Structure formats: C-alpha cells, structure tokens
N, C-alpha and C positions, 0 to 999 in steps of 0.2 A: 611228097607232101600233099600234092593235089589229089592223089588217089586216096590218101588217108582222110582228107577232108570230105571227099565224096562219100566214102564209106561211113564216116561219122554222121554226115547229114542224112544219109539213107536210114541208118539205125535210129537217129534222133527223130526223124519224121514218123517212123513206125512206133516209136515209144510215145511221142506226143499223141498220136492218133489212139493208141491203146489206152493211155491215161484218160483222154477225153471220153472214150467209149465206156470206160468203167466208172464214170461219174467222179473221177478225181480231177476235177476241173482246175482247181487252184494249182495243183502240181503240174498239170499240162500247160497252164499259162506261164508258170515260172520257167519251165524247160524251153518252151517255144521262144520266150523272150531272150533267154541266154543264147540259144543257138542262132537266133536272128542276128544278135549283136556279133557273134563269132563269125558268121558268114559275111556280114557287112565289113568287118575288119579284114577279111581275106578276099574281099571283092567277089564273092560268090553270089551274084545278084539273084539268079533264079532260085537258089535254095533259100536265100534271105526272104524273098517274097513269099515263099511257101510258109515259112515260120511266122512271118508277120501276119499272114492271113489266118493261120491257126490261132495266133494270139488274139486277134480281133474276135474270132468266134467264141473263144473262152471269155473274153472281156464282156461280151454281150450277155452270157449266161451268169457271170459273176456280179455284174453291176447294172445291167439293163441298157436302155437306149440312151445314147448321148449324141449331140451334134459331132463331137470329136470322133466318135466311133464311125458314124455314117460317112463323115468326110474322109477319114482314113481309108475305109473300105472302098469308097468310090474312087479315090485317088489311085489305089492299087489296081482297081478294076480297069482303069483307063490305060494301063500298061500291059505289055505282054507278060503273061504269067503261066507257069506250068499247070497241068491239068488238076493236080490235087489242090493247088492254091486257088484255082478258079472255083472249085466246089466250095471251099471255105468262104470265099468272098461272096459268091452268089447267095449262099445260105445265110450269111450274116446280114447282107443288105435286105434280102427278102423278109427274114423274120423280124429284123429291127423295124422296117417300114410297116409291116403288118401289126406288130405289137404297139407301134406308135399311132395306129389308126389310119395310116396312109395306104389303104388297101390297093388302090390302082397302081401306086408306085411299087408295091410289093409284087404284084403280079407281073408288072413290067420287068422287074429284076429277075423273076423266076422263070419266065417263059420267053424264048426257049432257054434252057440251061443244060449243063452237062448231065449225063445220066448218073444218078447217085441216089442211094437209099436215104441219105441225109436230106437231100433236096426234096425227095418225095414226101418225107415227113413234114418238112417246112411248108410244102404246098398244102398238105392236109391241114396243118395248123392255120394257115392263111385262110383256107376255106371255112374252117370252124369259126375263126375270129370274124369272118365276114357274114356269119349266120347261115352258111351253106352246109347244113349237116349232111345231106345226101352226097354232096360232092366230097366232103371231108371223109365220109365213110368209104367212098369209092377209091380215094387215094390212100387212106390208112390201112384198109382191110388187107390188101395184098402184101403189105409189109410184115404183117404179123406172122403168118405161115409157120415155117419150121425154123426160121432164123432166130438167133439169140443175141443179136447185136442191139445197141442202144436205140437206133431208129425203130426196130420192131417193138421194143417195149414202150417207147414214147408213143408210138402209134396206138398201142393198146390203151394208153391213157387218153388219147384223143377220142377213141371210140367210146370210152367210158363217159367222157363229157358230152358227146353227142347223145348218148342215151339219157344222161341226167337232164339235159336240156329239154327232153321230151317227157320228163316226169318218170323216168325208169332208171333211177340210179342203181349202182351196184353191178357186179360182174358175176358171171356164172363160171365157177371153177377157175378162178384167176390163176394164171401161170406162175410158176416159181421164177425168181430172178436172183442172180448172184450180186446184183447191184442193190445195196441196202436201201437207198431212197426209193427206188422203184418198187421193191418188195414191200416196203412199209406203206406206200401209196396204194398198191394193189390190195393189200390186206385191209386198209382203211375203207376202200370202196366196197369190199366184200362185207365188212362189218357195218358200214354206215354209221360210224361212231365218231363224234366230234373230237374226243380225246385222241383217237387213233389218227385222225387227219392232222391234228396239231403236232403229234409226234412225227408224222411223215413230213410236215412242213419244216420241222427242225432239221431233218435229214437232208433237205434240199438246200439249206442255207449256204453251204460252201460249194454247191454244185450248179444249181439253176434257179435264179431268183424268180423266174416266171412260174416254175412249178411250185416253188414255195408259196407264192401268192395264190395259186390255184388250189392248193391243199387248204389254205386258210379260208378261201371262198367256199370250199366244200364243207368245212367245219361250220361255216355260217349257215349253210343250207339246212343243217340239222340243229339249228338253234343257238349257236355260239356267236353272240353279237360281238364280243370282244375280239374274236378271230376276224370278223368282218372289218372292224376298225383297224386291226393290224394289217389286213390285206390292203385296205385303202392306203394306209401310210406307206407300205412297201411299194405298191404299184405306182403311187405318185412319185416317190423318190427315184424309182427306176425307169420312169418314162413309159410305163406300160399303160397307155391310154385306154385301150379297149378293156383290159382287166380292171382298171380304175373305174370305168363306167359301170361294169358289172357289180363291183363292190358298193358303189354309191346307190345303185338301184336296189340292191339287196338290203341296204340300210333303211330305206324309206319306210317299209312296213313296220320298222321298229321305232318310228318317230324321229329318225335322224335324217335331216334334209340339208343338202348343201345348196346355198343360194349363190347365184352368179354375181360377181362384182362387176361394176361398169368397166368396159374395155377402155384402157387409157389411150388418149390421143385421138379418139374419134375414128372415122372410117379410113380405109386404105385409099391411097392414090391409085390411079389406073396403072402406073408403072410398078408400084409395089405389088399390086394384085397379079400383074403379069409375071413378075419375077417369082412370086410365091407359087403361082400355078405351075411353073416349070420345076421348082423345087419339089412340088407334089408329084411330079412325074418321075422323080428320082434323078434328075440331071445334076451334074456337078456345077460348081461355080464357074469353072473354065468354060464348060459347054454352054451355060446360060449366057455368059458374056459374049461368046462367039455368035450365038443365035440372034442376040439383040443388038450387036454391034457396039457394046460398051465395054469398059474395062472390068477386070475382076474386082478391083477396089470399089467401083461404083455398084457392081452387082451385090457385093457384101453389104454396102451401105443401105441398099434397098431392102435386103433381107433383115438387117438389124432394125431398121426403122419400122418395118412391118411387124416384127416380133414385139417391138415396144408398143405399137398401137394396139395390138391384139392381146397384150399381156401374156405372150407365149414364152415358155422357158427354152424351147428348142426350135430350130428352123422347121423341123418336121411337124411339130405341133402347130406352128404358125401356118404352114401350108394346109393342114387339115382344117383349121379354123377359117382360113381365107376362102376355102372351097365351099363352105357351108352357106346356104342362103341366109339373108338377114332375118332375124327373128321378128315375128309380129309383135307390135307393142302391146302392152297390157299385162296384167298380173298372171294370166294363164300361160304366157309364153314360157317355155322351159328349154334351157340349153341342153345340147348333147353332152355326153360325159366328159369330153376333152375340154369343154369350156367351163365346166363347173369349178368354182373356187371354194376355198376352205372357210366358209361361214356356216356354223352349225346352229340349227334350231332344234331344240328338244322340248316337247310339250312339258309345261310345268317348270321349266328352267329358263334362266336368262340366256339370251343369245351370247355366244362366245366366238 
C-alpha cells in the first residue's frame, strides 16, 4: 500500500506541475488539494507538504495576495520540506511579497533560493516591479532561449513590459506558444491593439490574475480607459499593490484621480512600527515573537492594531505603509499607490 501511495504521489506531482505549466491553474489547484488531503489521511507528511505548496502557488495566481496565503506559505517554509515543495514556497512568498509592494521582503525570500527556472522568472518580475529594467532583462533573457516551458514564455512577457516602459512596446517576431493565454498576449503585443489585449486578459482570468491585470493595463496604454478602470478594480481586489499603483497613475491623465482618505487611528506606536518592520522583512509571527520576547498573541495584536491605524487590508500592506516616511502636510503631498483610497474626482462631475 505504501508503494502504491508513493507511486500515486509521484504521478500526481508530475500531473500538478504539468497542469500548472500549461496554464490550467484551476485544475492544478483542485488536484493538488485532493492529493494533499489524501496524503494527510495516510500520514505521508513530505508528499503532503509538496502538494500544499503547489496549491499555494496556484492560489496566488487564481486569487492574488492575501494574508492567509502568506501566513500559510511562511508556516510551511519554517518546516522541513522536499526540494520541489521548497521551490513552490519560495516562489509563492517572493512573488506575493513583490506584488504586494514589499520588495525588500521579496528579495529576502528569493535570495538565496533553490535553483529553478520558476524562481528565476519570479526574480525577474521582482526586479521589474522594483523598476529595475536592466536587472529584469538580465534575469529574464536567459530563460527564453530554446525552452518552451511556462517560465520561458512568462519571461518573454517580462521583456515586453521592460520595452514598453521605455516607450518601445511590441515584440519582433513573437514566438508561438501552445498556451492560449500566452499566445493571445504575444499577439496583442505584436498588434498593439486594445481589443486584442482585452481578449488576452479574458484568457488569463482562470490562469493568472496578475497577467490579466497587466493585459488590461496594456489595453489602457493604447487608449482604453475602461480597461484601466477594470485593471484597477482587479488589482485592488487581488492585493496587487504595485500594479494598482500603475493603474491609478495611468488614470490620472484621463482626469480620474484617487484621493487619499485620512488614516484611521493616528500614528503608529513604537512597538507597532517595530513589529510591522519585521513583518516587512518577511518574518513569521512566531519568529517575530521570539525576537521581541513577546507571545504570538501579543504579536498578532500589534499587527492588527497597526493595520487598523493605517487602514490596511493586509499585514503586508500595513508593513509597506509603515515603512514609508510621513508625507509632508499640504495639498501637494501625494501618497504612493498602496496608500491611495477609492475617492474619485472626475472634472465636470460630482465626486463619488
């Protein structure tokens, strides 16, 4: 029976990886969850961790960044895990932190990390999100090569965004892909057409929400304001703070401005700021409690009170906000993208 379970787990792991690589993310998530539960019932801990880790990676792509996801990935990372699970966990933590705007915590999670093409792409994306286009190119370029896996094709999209950010959108002779969302996105970049980008965004809806948002942003770059508004809505709901900031900056030339609402509860206490600084470094609640000599419950209390004072929806967002310098008073002070709130001002219309 043990041999049968081991063989089933090995076959299942290969199938989950294949489904994820082919952009069948929802199917990969369902299978990983089922196999994790089966392994838990059979007390096959190592295999269970591998499937739980794969499920978290797919959850990130399907739903975006949440506290629960980061907490679960951090908790599994604190335990002994097989090599394949370690790749999923490091990739999940790195990309989630980067998308949430916690760039230092992302780099801390990613370096050093196990050798993996997936992790190499996450590093390239982290560099791009951080504004480091040259570094992003240096990491993404070698992935493209002759490989036809998902990291290679996602790296091609990273390179496309690096060029677009320099005012040179489009691809020269875009490669063919067997993955429908990737192929639609490559074709949209080649055409530079808003309708094509919207169609590509639809293709990512059940595969990768961050790529769905980026296709909508690209549609907005060629004049589709409604696509920008949809990108903003999706980025906000998925906790994609950096992409949310891009959407809101792109909306400003169209007369749509987000004003910041007052942060509830006033300034942070020194202890709240200290705890959130450690959250920003990617430390778990358990590790923060150990470092500060307090209980886990007390640590969580400081995190929650800090979130309340800052008006943050997640602990990662609170850490990013807490790390920013206090804005200068006056009408010209402008918050960063993660702090902006949903008050819209459109010239010629009432504020809503």
